[in-house]
Wavefront OBJ file of the C-alpha trace (Angstrom):
o trace
v 136.046 143.404 127.596
v 132.359 142.736 127.177
v 132.429 140.672 130.378
v 132.560 143.821 132.481
v 128.871 144.527 131.907
v 127.544 140.971 131.935
v 125.307 140.319 134.919
v 125.350 136.548 135.095
v 122.696 135.562 137.551
v 119.883 133.094 137.387
v 116.792 134.685 138.845
v 114.648 132.355 140.916
v 111.428 134.337 140.984
v 109.166 131.316 140.658
v 109.869 129.633 144.027
v 110.088 132.999 145.793
v 106.686 134.045 144.457
v 104.826 130.907 145.493
v 103.502 132.570 148.712
v 101.928 135.205 146.432
v 100.338 132.685 144.065
v 96.705 133.368 143.229
v 95.399 130.310 145.083
v 96.481 131.909 148.379
v 93.989 134.744 147.900
v 91.232 132.601 149.395
v 92.899 132.871 152.810
v 91.810 136.524 153.116
v 88.501 136.621 151.277
v 85.934 135.104 153.621
v 82.738 137.132 153.334
v 84.595 139.778 151.366
v 82.512 142.453 149.600
v 85.303 144.908 148.792
v 86.665 145.187 145.234
v 89.735 143.453 143.850
v 91.943 145.081 141.209
v 93.717 143.095 138.506
v 96.421 144.257 136.084
v 96.318 142.299 132.837
v 97.922 142.624 129.409
v 95.409 142.744 126.552
v 97.482 144.946 124.245
v 96.671 144.072 120.603
v 97.735 145.232 117.140
v 95.128 147.518 115.563
v 94.053 148.581 112.090
v 92.622 152.085 111.745
v 92.185 152.249 115.511
v 90.184 149.011 115.750
v 91.107 145.461 116.736
v 90.956 143.355 113.552
v 89.204 139.982 113.496
v 90.583 137.630 110.869
v 88.251 134.721 110.187
v 86.686 135.330 113.568
v 90.000 134.932 115.413
v 90.459 136.899 118.631
v 93.910 137.944 119.831
v 95.191 135.228 122.182
v 95.857 137.714 124.986
v 92.253 138.913 124.941
v 90.842 135.407 124.713
v 92.966 133.953 127.530
v 92.327 136.844 129.905
v 88.594 136.882 129.154
v 88.117 133.296 130.311
v 90.077 133.946 133.514
v 88.134 137.137 134.246
v 85.032 135.000 134.590
v 86.786 133.038 137.343
v 88.078 136.150 139.075
v 84.615 137.751 139.033
v 83.316 135.122 141.457
v 85.520 136.546 144.215
v 84.271 140.137 144.403
v 83.646 143.171 142.193
v 86.692 143.356 139.911
v 88.515 146.463 138.650
v 90.517 145.772 135.481
v 93.625 147.820 134.675
v 95.087 147.473 131.175
v 96.824 149.450 128.442
v 96.807 149.671 124.649
v 99.711 150.988 122.593
v 102.056 153.789 123.626
v 101.347 157.441 124.317
v 104.171 159.052 122.365
v 105.257 162.640 123.084
v 104.041 165.352 120.666
v 107.482 165.458 119.020
v 107.131 161.841 117.856
v 104.856 160.172 115.349
v 101.666 158.934 117.086
v 101.542 155.205 117.813
v 98.827 153.705 115.600
v 98.027 151.174 118.340
v 97.364 153.823 121.005
v 93.579 153.751 121.433
v 90.950 153.517 124.132
v 89.683 150.136 125.349
v 86.213 150.156 123.801
v 86.905 147.208 121.476
v 88.593 145.331 124.313
v 85.493 145.876 126.438
v 83.210 144.414 123.788
v 85.414 141.367 123.206
v 86.019 140.654 126.902
v 82.299 140.960 127.616
v 81.346 138.616 124.781
v 83.863 135.907 125.650
v 83.549 136.022 129.447
v 79.749 136.355 129.371
v 79.829 138.569 132.460
v 78.713 142.149 132.927
v 81.668 144.480 132.495
v 81.155 148.215 133.007
v 83.509 150.297 130.880
v 84.448 153.717 132.275
v 85.691 155.580 129.224
v 88.022 158.543 129.588
v 86.591 161.740 128.106
v 88.786 164.137 126.103
v 90.268 166.922 128.259
v 89.042 165.186 131.433
v 91.403 165.503 134.410
v 92.515 162.492 136.440
v 90.485 163.708 139.432
v 87.349 163.951 137.316
v 87.916 160.540 135.774
v 88.803 158.804 139.040
v 85.670 160.226 140.697
v 83.484 158.715 137.965
v 85.393 155.458 138.215
v 84.982 155.278 141.997
v 81.255 155.936 141.685
v 80.896 153.074 139.201
v 82.940 150.680 141.342
v 80.815 151.418 144.403
v 77.725 150.490 142.389
v 79.195 147.272 140.998
v 78.068 143.936 142.405
v 80.045 140.710 142.968
v 80.071 138.832 139.673
v 80.461 142.101 137.746
v 83.584 143.959 136.683
v 84.724 147.484 135.863
v 87.189 148.109 133.035
v 89.235 151.272 133.395
v 90.234 153.043 130.217
v 93.765 152.789 128.826
v 96.020 153.374 131.848
v 98.607 155.024 129.599
v 96.309 158.010 129.132
v 97.814 159.383 132.338
v 101.450 160.515 132.077
v 102.057 159.242 135.614
v 101.711 155.654 134.357
v 105.143 155.702 132.702
v 107.108 155.309 135.912
v 105.969 154.663 139.472
v 106.583 157.232 142.196
v 105.469 157.086 145.861
v 102.988 159.867 145.083
v 101.166 157.846 142.427
v 97.508 158.941 142.014
v 96.524 155.266 142.064
v 97.242 155.043 145.787
v 94.575 157.467 147.112
v 92.032 156.175 144.571
v 92.337 152.543 145.606
v 92.630 153.412 149.290
v 89.280 155.182 148.981
v 87.819 152.065 147.341
v 89.081 149.927 150.244
v 90.745 147.481 147.885
v 90.669 143.924 149.251
v 93.462 142.575 147.041
v 95.442 143.217 143.870
v 96.174 140.515 141.309
v 99.267 141.139 139.196
v 98.694 139.101 136.032
v 100.766 141.346 133.800
v 103.998 139.379 133.323
v 104.381 140.632 129.726
v 104.986 144.074 131.306
v 107.128 143.117 134.267
v 110.323 144.425 132.655
v 108.894 147.944 133.045
v 108.352 150.021 136.190
v 104.837 151.150 135.220
v 102.807 152.705 138.024
v 99.873 150.310 137.583
v 102.242 147.412 138.347
v 104.023 149.006 141.289
v 101.515 150.887 143.447
v 99.472 148.045 144.858
v 101.588 146.796 147.766
v 100.969 150.192 149.408
v 97.221 149.582 149.330
v 96.342 145.875 149.537
v 97.754 142.322 149.586
v 99.295 141.421 146.220
v 98.881 138.093 144.425
v 100.282 136.792 141.148
v 97.658 135.729 138.603
v 97.276 132.401 136.814
v 98.794 133.435 133.467
v 101.867 134.999 135.042
v 102.571 132.052 137.356
v 102.156 129.591 134.508
v 104.589 131.513 132.299
v 106.991 132.052 135.186
v 107.116 128.295 135.791
v 108.055 127.758 132.147
v 110.694 130.484 132.306
v 112.127 128.994 135.517
v 112.268 125.528 133.966
v 114.159 126.782 130.910
v 116.598 128.950 132.870
v 117.563 126.131 135.220
v 117.744 123.397 132.574
v 121.411 122.482 132.099
v 120.799 121.360 128.520
v 121.647 123.418 125.445
v 119.428 126.323 124.403
v 119.141 128.456 121.287
v 117.208 131.676 120.717
v 116.204 133.231 117.397
v 116.083 136.978 118.073
v 113.970 138.896 115.567
v 111.401 141.654 115.772
v 111.538 145.363 115.058
v 112.898 146.518 118.433
v 116.535 146.428 119.607
v 117.301 144.052 122.487
v 120.724 145.366 123.454
v 120.108 145.209 127.201
v 119.455 141.476 127.130
v 121.711 140.112 124.379
v 125.041 140.217 126.305
v 123.680 138.005 129.066
v 121.788 135.787 126.632
v 124.957 135.116 124.631
v 126.580 133.732 127.775
v 123.678 131.370 128.431
v 122.584 130.141 124.989
v 123.341 130.215 121.273
v 121.946 133.181 119.352
v 120.620 133.350 115.793
v 119.435 136.747 114.566
v 116.701 137.974 112.229
v 114.542 141.107 111.981
v 116.338 144.408 112.578
v 118.861 142.698 114.866
v 119.794 140.349 112.030
v 120.277 143.252 109.605
v 122.422 145.134 112.136
v 124.505 142.045 112.894
v 125.196 141.491 109.207
v 126.272 145.141 108.893
v 128.571 145.030 111.936
v 130.215 141.859 110.643
v 131.529 143.840 107.679
v 128.786 143.358 105.100
v 127.350 146.168 102.995
v 123.548 146.122 103.084
v 122.507 148.862 100.657
v 121.302 152.464 101.173
v 117.657 151.711 102.016
v 118.647 149.278 104.744
v 121.322 151.614 106.107
v 118.582 154.237 106.421
v 116.354 151.755 108.266
v 119.078 150.989 110.814
v 119.780 154.707 111.292
v 116.112 155.252 112.168
v 115.635 152.217 114.418
v 118.896 152.636 116.326
v 118.982 156.432 116.514
v 120.887 157.608 119.594
v 122.164 154.099 120.394
v 125.777 154.500 119.289
v 127.122 153.328 122.665
v 124.939 150.218 122.637
v 125.932 149.434 119.045
v 129.638 149.692 119.939
v 129.141 147.323 122.864
v 127.234 144.902 120.658
v 130.062 145.032 118.108
v 132.485 144.005 120.871
v 130.137 141.174 121.773
v 130.274 139.887 118.201
v 134.055 139.554 118.571
v 133.674 137.288 121.599
v 130.640 135.176 120.715
v 129.538 133.388 117.566
v 126.202 135.058 116.842
v 124.712 133.977 113.522
v 123.068 136.326 111.030
v 121.141 135.822 107.766
v 123.053 135.015 104.593
v 120.220 136.134 102.330
v 117.120 138.302 102.518
v 113.827 138.918 100.744
v 113.726 142.410 99.218
v 110.800 144.512 98.059
v 109.682 148.142 97.787
v 107.304 150.020 100.117
v 105.228 151.284 97.194
v 104.973 147.858 95.543
v 104.836 144.816 97.814
v 103.189 142.582 95.225
v 104.325 138.968 95.024
v 106.030 139.574 91.667
v 108.148 142.334 93.235
v 109.701 140.194 95.969
v 113.223 138.915 95.400
v 115.425 136.520 97.352
v 118.878 138.125 97.305
v 122.162 136.866 98.816
v 123.711 139.191 101.389
v 126.780 139.709 99.185
v 124.592 141.129 96.383
v 122.703 143.783 98.374
v 124.953 146.567 97.089
v 124.335 145.817 93.410
v 122.752 148.789 91.573
v 119.518 146.927 90.833
v 118.738 146.699 94.565
v 119.453 150.319 95.558
v 115.740 151.149 95.816
v 114.824 147.932 97.626
v 114.490 147.211 101.353
v 114.782 144.046 103.435
v 111.426 142.553 104.442
v 112.301 138.999 105.485
v 115.043 136.433 105.917
v 115.828 134.464 102.773
v 115.283 130.821 101.877
v 118.959 129.884 102.301
v 118.857 131.334 105.818
v 115.784 129.248 106.613
v 117.674 126.114 105.531
v 120.830 127.157 107.380
v 119.013 127.976 110.638
v 116.903 124.813 110.395
v 120.023 122.660 110.113
v 121.788 124.506 112.933
v 118.821 124.109 115.275
v 117.739 120.568 114.419
v 121.259 119.109 114.572
v 122.470 121.151 117.542
v 121.156 118.936 120.331
v 119.125 121.749 121.884
v 116.739 121.041 124.760
v 115.035 124.382 124.136
v 114.457 126.298 120.919
v 113.168 129.802 121.669
v 111.663 132.127 119.073
v 111.691 135.820 120.108
v 110.092 138.162 117.575
v 109.017 137.893 113.925
v 111.747 137.307 111.349
v 109.988 139.322 108.648
v 107.129 141.735 108.014
v 104.408 139.160 108.617
v 101.631 141.757 108.278
v 102.397 141.802 104.541
v 102.729 138.005 104.349
v 106.507 137.804 104.343
v 106.504 134.366 105.938
v 109.929 132.744 105.693
v 110.117 133.041 109.471
v 106.940 130.970 109.649
v 108.550 128.320 107.423
v 111.419 128.194 109.909
v 109.029 127.655 112.821
v 107.306 124.829 110.960
v 110.709 123.182 110.506
v 111.709 123.308 114.185
v 108.492 123.059 116.232
v 107.849 120.189 118.642
v 108.938 119.371 122.194
v 111.122 122.153 123.555
v 109.949 124.809 121.097
v 108.882 128.044 122.807
v 107.365 131.065 121.051
v 107.646 134.285 123.040
v 104.712 136.680 122.878
v 104.266 140.267 121.794
v 104.101 140.549 118.005
v 104.891 136.843 117.710
v 101.468 135.882 119.089
v 99.724 137.941 116.423
v 102.052 136.527 113.765
v 101.302 132.949 114.834
v 97.568 133.580 114.845
v 97.827 135.275 111.452
v 99.288 132.007 110.144
v 97.145 129.592 112.206
v 100.195 128.248 114.046
v 99.314 128.570 117.748
v 97.471 125.256 117.925
v 100.009 123.276 115.848
v 102.737 124.494 118.210
v 100.810 123.544 121.344
v 99.549 120.236 119.925
v 103.128 119.260 119.012
v 104.223 119.732 122.656
v 105.562 123.238 122.145
v 104.674 126.344 124.136
v 103.256 129.760 123.273
v 103.923 132.392 125.944
v 102.075 135.721 126.052
v 105.101 137.539 127.446
v 107.643 138.713 124.880
v 110.289 141.250 125.883
v 109.753 140.431 129.550
v 110.791 136.818 128.959
v 113.796 137.841 126.856
v 115.020 139.935 129.782
v 114.049 137.212 132.247
v 116.153 134.642 130.387
v 118.992 137.177 130.411
v 118.792 137.409 134.200
v 117.630 141.021 134.282
v 115.334 141.942 137.204
v 111.622 142.776 137.104
v 111.026 146.063 138.994
v 107.546 145.251 140.340
v 108.615 141.794 141.541
v 111.839 143.032 143.121
v 109.811 145.685 144.948
v 107.245 143.141 146.122
v 109.821 140.639 147.393
v 112.019 143.266 149.038
v 109.061 144.707 150.947
v 107.090 141.589 151.859
v 105.759 141.497 155.379
l 1 2 3 4 5 6 7 8 9 10 11 12 13 14 15 16 17 18 19 20 21 22 23 24 25 26 27 28 29 30 31 32 33 34 35 36 37 38 39 40 41 42 43 44 45 46 47 48 49 50 51 52 53 54 55 56 57 58 59 60 61 62 63 64 65 66 67 68 69 70 71 72 73 74 75 76 77 78 79 80 81 82 83 84 85 86 87 88 89 90 91 92 93 94 95 96 97 98 99 100 101 102 103 104 105 106 107 108 109 110 111 112 113 114 115 116 117 118 119 120 121 122 123 124 125 126 127 128 129 130 131 132 133 134 135 136 137 138 139 140 141 142 143 144 145 146 147 148 149 150 151 152 153 154 155 156 157 158 159 160 161 162 163 164 165 166 167 168 169 170 171 172 173 174 175 176 177 178 179 180 181 182 183 184 185 186 187 188 189 190 191 192 193 194 195 196 197 198 199 200 201 202 203 204 205 206 207 208 209 210 211 212 213 214 215 216 217 218 219 220 221 222 223 224 225 226 227 228 229 230 231 232 233 234 235 236 237 238 239 240 241 242 243 244 245 246 247 248 249 250 251 252 253 254 255 256 257 258 259 260 261 262 263 264 265 266 267 268 269 270 271 272 273 274 275 276 277 278 279 280 281 282 283 284 285 286 287 288 289 290 291 292 293 294 295 296 297 298 299 300 301 302 303 304 305 306 307 308 309 310 311 312 313 314 315 316 317 318 319 320 321 322 323 324 325 326 327 328 329 330 331 332 333 334 335 336 337 338 339 340 341 342 343 344 345 346 347 348 349 350 351 352 353 354 355 356 357 358 359 360 361 362 363 364 365 366 367 368 369 370 371 372 373 374 375 376 377 378 379 380 381 382 383 384 385 386 387 388 389 390 391 392 393 394 395 396 397 398 399 400 401 402 403 404 405 406 407 408 409 410 411 412 413 414 415 416 417 418 419 420 421 422 423 424 425 426 427 428 429 430 431 432 433 434 435 436 437 438 439 440
C-alpha cells in the first residue's frame, strides 16, 4: 500500500519561526559595527554564461533581493552568500547555468544603488586563499556597503553541511554579528551555507522567506479544496505521495508524460527516450508512483504539441491526441507542450472544482522556445487564490509578461519553487529543523 510511506503532517514553521523574524534583529544591534551575513537566492537562467535581459526585464529574484539589500545595508557591513547553477561532477554534462556572480554583482549594484564589493574566485585558487582575500575585503568594508562572495557552489563542501564546514572558522574570525537566512527557495536542501550559521551567530529569517512562509502556512492550513498543476523538467517523486493526500493533482511537463505512459498509453520512441534519460536510476520511485496512480485520481494530458529538435519553427508544431502518438508520422517527433484540448480540460476542471487555491508548480511546456499552452492555461485560471511557485516558473512568467497580471488580479507569485512543493507535502526543511531543534 502506498500509505506506508505517506508522511501526513502539517508543518507549522511559520508560528515557530516568529521569534527569528528579521524585525527581532534590532534587539541585538545597538552600536553594532561587526558584519552581518545573508544567504539569498538570486539563481537565474543564463544564455551563453550571461544573464539575459529581455526588453530590459530583470529576473524577479534579482530585483526583489536588490531592493531589500539596500535596507539590510543600513544595519552593518553585509556579506552576501549566493549560488548560480549546479557544479556537476566531471562525468556529467556541465550545467549551462553554472557561472560566477559577476553579472549578479552588476545588476544588484545598479538596482540597490549601494556599493557592493565583489570578491571573485580565481581559477585554481584554494578555499584558504579565497577566504583570506574575502576576510581582508570584509574588514575594509564600511556600514552601508556590502561584499558579494562568489558562487558558493564553487566549493565542494557546499553540497552538504558537516560540523567541520570551512564557513565556521571564516565567519568566527570575522566576528559575525548575525546571519539572515533569506533563502527559502533552497530550504529543502541541506547546503552548508544554510546550515552553518547557528554555530557562529544569532540567526534571523529574512523578509522574503517570512512573507512566503506566511503564504505557505495559510494554504496548508486552509480547509478548503486545493489543486496543483505539477509540471517542469524535474521529477517530484518525494513530494507527490503526500500532495495527493492533501489536494487534487493535474500533471504536465515530464511528470505529465510519465503519468500518461504509466496509465497504459504509448507515447512514441522519442518520448520514451526522454523519460529514460530524465528518470534514469529511478525505477523504485517510478514503481511507487505507479502504485499511487492506482489509489488516487491524478490527471494527465490528453493531447500534446509535438515538434523536432532540429526544426522548431511554427509550421513544424503539431497538436496531436495522446492516442495518436504512436502513428508512424510522429516517430521522429518529441513532446514540447500540453495540447489545446488539455488546456480546455484542465481549465474546466479547475474553474468548476470549487478550489480555494490553484497552485501552479513548474512550466507545462518548453517556454524558452515559445511553447505557451501552459501560459494560456494560467490566463484562464488566474485571480484570487492562484499561486505560481518559483524556480523556472518565475522566468516563464516574466518571459510572457504575466507576473504583474497575476499579482494585480489578487494572485501570488512566490520565488520558492521546489521548496514550496515539498513544504506543501509536509516534508521538513533541514536548516529550519536544525535551527528550531537547537534554539537557546
